[in-house]
N, C-alpha and C positions, 0 to 999 in steps of 0.2 A: 836933477837927471830931465834931460832934455823929452820931452814925451815923441815916441814916436812917430812920422806919420806913414800912413799906406802907401803906397805907391801901386800905380795902374798901366798893365800894360793890352794894348788892345790888335788885337791880329785881326786885320780884315784880308779878302783876297783880291787878287786884279786878275785878269783875260781872260779867264775858265773855271768852271767846278772842277772840286776833284787837285789842285796846286798842292796841297799838302799843308792846310793851313793847321788843323786837328795837332797832327807831329811836328808841327814848326811851334805850336803853341805847350804840346809835352814836352819837346825838347829844352824849349826855353825854361819851362817850368823845372827841370830835370835837371839844366846849370846853374840857375839859382841856388837850388835847394842844395847841390856840391858846394857850390860857396858860403855855405853856411847860414843862408835865409830858410825862411818856413814863405809857402808857395802855395798859391792852389787857385785851378783856375776854372770858369767857367765856360760855358755854349753857349751861344744864340740861337735858336733855329728861326727862320720868316717863316715858316708854316703857321695858317689859322689852325693847325690841328694842337689841339690841347697836349698832345702831347707823341711819341714817335710809335706809341705801342699799333694806332690802326694805320700804320705807311707798310705802302708795299714793299719789300725785304729787298728786291729783284730792281726796286726804283730808287728807295734808297735808303739801304743797306740793309746792317744788322738792327738790330732793338737792341740796344746795352739794358740791363739792369742792373740797380743800385742795390743794395742794401736795406734800405727804406721802401721798394718795391715801383720807387716812380723808374718807368721807362721810357728811355732815353736814344740819344744819337749814339753813333756808336766811336765818335772820338770821344765821348767821357773815360772809353773804354781805355782809349788810348791815354788818356792822362793820369788813369788808375794806374795802367803797367808802366808807365816813364816816371812817373813822378808817386808810387810808394803809396798812394794817400787811397782812404776809402772816402768816395763822397757822397752828398746826398740831392736831396730835392733841390734844394738853395743854391748849385752848383748847374742850373740845366733851367734856360725858360724858350717857351715860342711867341709868338706873334702873339696867338689862342689866349696862352694865360694871360701874356701883359693885358689884352682888352676885356676879357672876360673881368681881372682884376679892376681895373680900371672902373668898368659898369656896372661892379659890386658895389665900387666905393662911390656910388655916382646914384645908388639904387637906397644907398644907407645913408646919403647926407652928409657923408665925411668929407665933402670937398664945399661944406656949407651954404648952399642952395646956388654957388654960382655956376656959370655957364663954360663945362667940360670941353676943353677941346684938344684936338689932336695932339697940338704943339702949345703949352711945352706936359701935357699930361701925362700923355704914351710916351715919352722919353722922360720924367719924371719919375715913371714906374720903375723904368729898366734899371736906373739909378739906384733906386733904393735899393732893387734886389741885390745888385753889383755891391754896394756897400752891408748888407744886411751879410752876406756871402763871404766878405771879406770878413767883418766884424763877429760871427760866429767861426771859423776857422783862425782867426787872429794871424792871419796872412803877414808880412812884409810887403809881399807880392802878390796882386791878385792879378792875375789874366785873363782876358773874356776875346774869347773866339768869336766873330760875328761873321754869320752862316753865309753863305750867296757868294757872289761877286759884285765888286762896288763897282754902282753905273744901273744895278739891276733897281727897280719902285723899293722891292720888298723891304731891302733892309735901309732904307734913307731914315728912318725913326731910331734903330741904332747906332748910325754912325752920327745921329744928333746928338745922341744921350751922350754919346762921345766928345764931343765938341761944346756941350754943355760942360762936360768934367774937366775940362782944358782950360776952359771958358775960367769954372772954381780954384782949379788951382792947377795950374801951367806949370811948375814944378814938379807935380805928381804924377801926369800921366805923360807915356810915350806910344806913337804909336808903330806899328812894322805890319807893311804891307808885304804878301808874300805875291809872288806874281810871274806867270809866266812869260819867257823868254823863246820862242818859236826857233826851229831850225827846217824853213820848210825843202824836202829833199832836191827841189829841181833850182834852187837855189842856193843853200849851200853855205847857207851866210847867217849870222843869228841877227834876229828884227829883234828892236827895239823897242818900234812904233806902238805897240800893244798899250805896252806898259806904260809909257810916256799918256796915252790916253787915257789911259786908267787913274791915275796921278793928277792926271787934271782934272777926271772925275773926282776925283776925291779935295780937290781944293777946291772946286766949286760947293762942296760940301760944307765949306770950314776950317778943311783941317789940312796938314800937311803930314807928310812920311819921317818917321824921323830915320827909320831903315825900310832898306827894301831888299827880301831874301828873292834871289832875280832863281829861281827855276829850273831848269836846261836840262837838256840830252846831256850833256858838255859843261864842265867849268866855265866861267865868265871870263873869256878873255878883257885886259888892259882899255881898248880899242871898245867895244860896247860899254863896259864898266865907267869908261869917261862921260861916253853916250847920253846915257844914264844919268848921271851925277849933275851934267850942263841940265838936260832937260826938264829933273822931274828936281830939279833943285834941293838936293842931298846931296852932303860932303862925302868923296869917292871912299871913302873907309866905312864909309856905314851902308854900303852896298854889297848884300853879301854872296857868294857862288854858291848852290845847293846845287849840281848837278845829281842824275839820276845815282844810284848806288842799290847794290844788291841787297842791304839790310837796312830797314828805318832805324836798327837800333846804332847805327853807327851817326847816326845825326848829327844829335848833341858833341860828337867829337868833331865833325867836321864840320859845325860853327865854331867850336874852340880855337879848331885852327885859324883863324879868323879873329879871333880874340870877343868875339860876340857879345859873351857873358857880361866881359868889364865894362867892350863900349856902352853895353847898358847903364852898366853900374856907374860910369861914371856921365851921363845923361841926369842921371838922379844926385849927381852927386856923392855919389857911396864908396866904400870900397868893398873888395870881399873879406869875408869873417874869417875865412881857412881857404887854405890852397884846394886847387879840384879833389873832390872827391876819386879816390880812385877803385872804388866796389865799381861803378860803372864803366869802366876802361878795363879792369880787369876782367869784367865777365865781358866783354865784346874780343877781347883777347881769346876768352875759352871758346866764342863763337867762333870764332879764325880758324883755331886748332880742331875744330869738330867737323869739317870739311872731309877727313881721309873715311870715315867711314859712314857708309849708307844703310838707311831702313826704309822701307816702300812701304806708305800706309796708302788706303785705297779711301777716298770717302763716298757711302753712297750717300748725296743727296738728290733734292729738284727746285732748289731756290738761285741755280748758277749759271743756269741760261737763257739767254734774250738775243734772240735770233740768231744769226752765227756768234757771237759772242760771248768767251765764259766768265762772268763776274765772279768774283772771292768774295767781294764783301759783306755778303748776307749772311760768312759763317765765317767772318776774322775773329772773332774771340777764340774760336775752337783752332784757326788756322794759325792763332799766336801760340794756344799751350802746346800745340803737337812743337811748334820749335821750341820752345821752352825747354819741354820735356826731353827733346834730344837731344839738346848744348847738355843738358845734367845730364844723361848716360854717353857722352862724347861722342855723339853722332849726328850726322843730318839727314832729317826727315824730309825725303819726298813726299812729295804729295799727288797723287793724282785723284781727278775728280771720275766720279763714275755714277753715272743716272739709273735712275731708279723705275725710271721710265724707260728704257731699254730692255731692261729684265722683265719685264710684265709684256712687252711686245714679243722676245724670245728666251725664254726661263736657262735653257740651257746657257745663255749667256754666261750668266753667273759665273761660272766655271774661269771665268778669265782672272776669281777673286783667288785663288790661289799661286797667282804671281805676286802676292802683296803679303810682306809681313805681316800687318796686323793690317783691321776694318775700322771705323770708326760710323756709324747710324748718326747723324745728328738730329735736335729741332726738326718741325715746323709746325705746320695746320695745313688743313683740306686733305681731300681723298687722290690727289691727284699721284702718282705713282705709288703709293702705301701696299699695292702687293708685291711689288718688286722689292720694297724694303724689304718688306714679310719673306718674299724668297733669300735673299741677302745675308739675313741673320742663319736662315735654315743651313745655307753651306757652311758660313764660319760654325756654327755648334758642330752640324756633322763630320766638318772637315779639320778639325779642333784649329782654326785659326784664331788668333786672337783677334778680340773683338770687344766693341766699347760702342756703347748706347748711351743716346745722353736725351733725355726726356720723351721726346717721341719717338725716339731709337730703343729707349726704354720701353717703353708700352708695345711696338713691333717684337721685341722678345718675348713678353710677356702672348701675346695674340699667337707667335711662332709654337711659342711653348706649350700654350693649351689644346691649341689645333694638331701638330703633331708627336708629342707626347703624350700628354695624359689625352689624347682621343675624344674633343671635344672641337667637332667638327666645324660647327658653325662658330667660333670663338671671335671673337670681334672688337672692335672699340665701337662706343655708341655715339662716338664722332662722325663713322662711317658708315654706319648699320644702326639706326634708332633702334630698329625692332630685332632684331639678331637675337639667337638663341640663349647662345652665353657669353652674353656681357663683360667679358671681364677687366678690359678696359670703361670706366664711368664719370659721369659727374658721381659727385659730393651735393647733398645735399642743398646746399648755399649757392653753387655754380649752376642749380638748377632752376631756380627761384629769377640769379638774374639772367641767367638767358630767356626764361620766358617771359619776361621782361625789358626782350630785347634794351638791355643795360649793359653794351663792351666794353666800353675805353673804360682804362683802370682797373676794370673789376676781377679780372682773372687774380689765382693764386701767385700774388707777387712777393720779390723780396724774399731777406731769410729766413729760414727756419731752422730752428732745430734738428739733428737725424741720430740718433741713438742707435752706434753698429758693436754687432755681434763680435763676439771674439771667435778668432779663429776664422774667419772668413780673411774674404780677398781686400776686401777693403779696409778690415782694422791693419791687415799686412801694408798696405800704402802709406794711413792715415794715421797709425801707431796712437790712436785714443779712444779711446768710447765716442766720447760729444764733441759730434763738428757741428758747423752753421754754417748753410751754402745756399746758393738765389735760387729761386724758382721763378717758372714765370708758365703757366699751365693751365687748361681748363677741366683736364677729364683725369683720372686716378686711375691706380692698382682698385679695383675692387674688391673689399674684403670678405663677401659671401665667397669666392671661390679661395680663397685664403691655405683653409683644409688640404682640400683638394690638391692645390698646385705644389703644396708642400708634401703633402703623402707621393706625390710625384717624381720628386727631386728637385723643385727648382727652391733654390735659397734666398729665402729674403732675411738679406744679413742687414739692412738699417730700416727706418720708419722713425715718425716724428713723434715724437711722447708723448703731445699734446695734442692732438688729436687723431692719433694711433692710426698711421696713412704709411703707406710702404713708399719707402725712400732711394729702395737700390736693390737691385735681386743678382742670382750668380745664379750659375751649372757648375757644379762639382767637376772634377775628371775631366778638366778641362784647363791649356795652358794659360788661357784668359779670357772670359766673359762673366762680364759684369753690365749693367744697365743701372744710369739714374734719373730718377724723377724729376733731380738737380740742374744746374747748370756748373758744372764745376768748373766748365771754360773759361765764367766771367772773374774767377778768383787768383788765374794763375797771373804771376807776369814775368820777367827774364832775371830779375833777383833772387826771386822764390816760385820758382815754380809749382804748379801743383802737383800735390804728392799721387793723384790718382790717373792724369796724363804720364808724369812718370811710371811707374809701376806699367802700363797699357807698353807703352815702349819700351819699356827692359824684358817684357815678354816675348815683345814682336821681334824685340834683335835677336831670340832665343832662338826664335823659327826659322 
């Protein structure tokens, strides 16, 4: 039997950032899985940061966390949601990690004393990591998303890695460009010139596009398709129209209308191992049927305002988890962004929370908007509005309960008040030393930890089992010194990490739904398998 040769698909973006490379990568992965192949995906970030953990979420978007604790780009979350894979640190790299690895090898004389050069040694390190990820996952197809935009200096070395792999085995590498086709409002016509320049720049790096995904407001028409074909040196059937749509989960289905999966297989001289999987199509049909019933969810956060614009990428996993849970409950969630800073300026404004079926207070860092979040928690507790607190949201629920129910007037987290009288949220010892030494990068409590759930709790109703594993990203924890006191006042500590005895879940009795989690359940939700806590939260919100 002939040995299988792994196949590699590079995905790069043209014209502008945010064009949809990550969703395209995830969608192609989903299509190949549905055709009977094993696929994995990698993201290459052009930043010199070693990981995404120190990046500003307003500028860069959500920091996604894997089971192994790697802090990475939000596109990894899209890969996991679409492909149903649990990815690892091998599926993510940055310019920082690449250069650091090469320098460490040079210091260890792993290059045998020769001169170490940017080319080929940096691209070779990239290639080594791509092949390692493929080998570990035993994937038939390895998809590699190159961050940034063609023409930027920052990703030239990653394009060079693709060129070298194509040079080594041209039959095993395909290159996909996701490019934007603008329609200027004053002109009213699709313009292909920016894409032509992007492809010419790619050609200058020694690469040709095998496929062009044409992103635009509207479907690509035949005249524009022909023009792209002629000037970009590509078969017209390999120019794939990708118009704006309501749901990202429709994208694999749209790609398949143009036969993208089979066209990719044809490039590799392969055939589908089975007919298209039906699960994804059935799931999307259910999404379409969910539009008749609405549920109004308010998101009280602070990472979505930048000037006059509202950016949702800081909370993308939470948003998607809400949608997944809504579809599971045969309803369509309508999410409204509520600024916690507004509640600080005008506490009476919290009355607007009555207009919602459920409220979520998500994670975050820093003291901006914190008192507003606490006011929102208090309003939900007193007015029986279904509430879900995530990480910082859980911590603010504990602070609110300590202040207003347990009467610990000055209760707070030491993140916001180092000398507070009642530090109900505080460092654990290992974090105290890390911060003292200013060793911030990659040192939080990160990745998957076990949590043991008490029976007869709301969390147990959702999970239907005692032992779960969830992903974390935080430095501060529930302070066990206040455990007995807060429990005696009615706070239910329904979940704890059995190894470190750290509180993971808090609840309040006699409430439609009031749950806070120290972990981030949103990181493990996908449309084919919605997260049980979000499902239970939406179910309770519908009852309201």
